[in-house]
N, C-alpha and C positions, 0 to 999 in steps of 0.2 A: 659550536659543539664539533662539526666535521674537524675542523682543524685542530683540534682537543684531542680527537679518536683518533685520527690519521697523521695527525705529526706536519702535513704541510700539504700545499696542492699539489702537489708530486704525488701526495700520498692519495689524496683524495679520488685524483685522474687515476690511480693505478687497483685502484679499491674494485670491488664487483661489486653489481648491482643490489647481490644478493648480501654483502655485508654492511654499503649504506643503510637499507633497508630494516637490518634488524636494531640499527641504534633506535631507541624510543622516539616515536612521533614521527617516523619518517615512512613512508609508504615506498614499495617497489615501486609506483609511479613517480614519486619527488624524486626517490635515488632515479629511476632513468631521467627526468626531465635534467637534473644535476648531471649525470654524467653529458647528456648532449650538447648541452650548455659550455660542460668544457670542452666539448670535441672530440667524448669515445663515442 
């Protein structure tokens, strides 16, 4: 779902927590964890 929305891992890394959290099924907490995992 993330790759479909942002196009690539680089796109996900460049996304903000709020942009990720707006995806249905993604919370702000999950978005933060994803960005932390990706080194952001």
